[in-house]
C-alpha positions as CSV (number, residue, x, y, z in Angstrom):
1,X,28.0,6.0,-2.2
2,X,25.3,8.6,-2.1
3,X,25.1,11.5,0.3
4,X,23.7,10.5,3.7
5,X,20.6,12.4,4.8
6,X,20.8,14.2,8.2
7,X,17.9,14.8,10.4
8,X,17.7,17.6,13.0
9,X,17.6,16.8,16.7
10,X,14.0,18.1,16.8
11,X,13.0,15.7,14.1
12,X,14.6,12.8,15.8
13,X,12.9,13.7,19.1
14,X,9.5,14.1,17.5
15,X,9.9,10.6,15.9
16,X,10.9,9.1,19.3
17,X,7.9,10.8,20.9
18,X,5.6,9.5,18.2
19,X,7.1,6.0,18.6
20,X,6.7,6.1,22.4
21,X,3.1,7.2,22.1
22,X,2.3,3.9,20.4
23,X,2.4,4.8,16.7
24,X,3.5,2.1,14.3
25,X,7.3,1.9,13.8
26,X,6.6,1.0,10.1
27,X,4.4,4.0,9.5
28,X,6.9,6.4,11.1
29,X,9.8,4.8,9.2
30,X,8.0,5.0,5.9
31,X,7.0,8.7,6.5
32,X,10.6,9.6,7.3
33,X,11.9,7.3,4.5
34,X,14.3,5.6,6.9
35,X,14.9,2.0,8.1
36,X,13.0,0.8,11.2
37,X,16.3,0.0,12.9
38,X,17.3,3.7,12.6
39,X,14.2,4.6,14.7
40,X,15.1,2.0,17.3
41,X,18.7,3.3,17.4
42,X,17.5,6.9,17.9
43,X,15.3,5.7,20.7
44,X,18.2,3.7,22.3
45,X,20.6,6.7,22.0
46,X,18.0,9.0,23.6
47,X,17.3,6.6,26.5
48,X,21.1,6.1,27.2
49,X,21.7,9.8,27.5
50,X,19.0,12.2,26.7
51,X,21.2,15.3,27.2
52,X,23.9,14.0,24.9
53,X,21.8,12.4,22.2
54,X,21.9,13.9,18.8
55,X,24.4,16.8,19.4
56,X,24.7,17.8,15.7
57,X,22.5,20.4,14.1
58,X,21.3,18.4,11.1
59,X,19.9,19.8,7.9
60,X,16.2,19.7,8.5
61,X,15.4,17.2,5.8
62,X,11.6,17.2,6.5
63,X,11.3,20.9,6.6
64,X,13.2,21.2,3.3
65,X,11.1,18.7,1.5
66,X,7.9,20.2,2.8
67,X,9.0,23.7,1.7
68,X,9.9,22.4,-1.8
69,X,6.5,20.8,-2.1
70,X,4.8,24.0,-1.1
71,X,6.9,26.0,-3.5
72,X,5.9,23.7,-6.3
73,X,2.2,24.1,-5.4
74,X,2.5,27.8,-5.3
75,X,4.2,27.9,-8.7
76,X,1.5,25.7,-10.2
77,X,-1.3,27.8,-8.7
78,X,0.4,31.0,-9.9
79,X,0.5,29.6,-13.5
80,X,-3.1,28.6,-13.2
81,X,-4.1,32.0,-12.0
82,X,-2.2,33.7,-14.8
83,X,-3.9,31.5,-17.3
84,X,-7.3,32.3,-15.9
85,X,-6.6,36.0,-15.8
86,X,-5.7,36.0,-19.5
87,X,-8.8,34.0,-20.3
88,X,-10.9,36.5,-18.4
89,X,-9.3,39.5,-20.1
90,X,-9.9,37.8,-23.5
91,X,-13.6,37.2,-22.6
92,X,-14.0,40.8,-21.3
93,X,-12.4,42.1,-24.6
94,X,-14.8,40.1,-26.7
95,X,-17.8,41.4,-24.7
96,X,-16.6,45.0,-25.0
97,X,-16.1,44.7,-28.7
98,X,-19.5,43.0,-29.3
99,X,-17.9,39.9,-30.8
100,X,-18.9,36.6,-29.3
101,X,-21.6,38.1,-27.1
102,X,-24.3,35.9,-28.5
103,X,-23.0,32.5,-29.5
104,X,-26.4,30.9,-30.0
105,X,-29.0,31.6,-32.7
106,X,-32.7,31.2,-32.0
107,X,-32.6,27.9,-33.9
108,X,-29.5,26.4,-32.1
109,X,-30.9,27.6,-28.7
110,X,-34.1,25.5,-29.3
111,X,-32.0,22.4,-30.1
112,X,-30.0,22.6,-26.9
113,X,-33.1,22.8,-24.6
């Protein structure tokens, strides 16, 4: 049996609030990657005793997954920036040394027009 995901009280309350505002149960359940019945159970537990509902601290599943996605994007963008910086340095070095400054001859320039 796999590890059970744990949601924070705040996450559960936000899902209940969204559900109560008329949002689709299916949409909320898919976004949270949970069963529809779980949402209904959370709502029932909250209605039965709002003060005592969801006493645990949870693990912040949504926050963790969002942070991981942002870290992946930052890593990818950092790699792209490093690549572009190297490419720019290479281009600047070529211009400084006079190599590759003019890539077209008069004849080839006429053909491209």
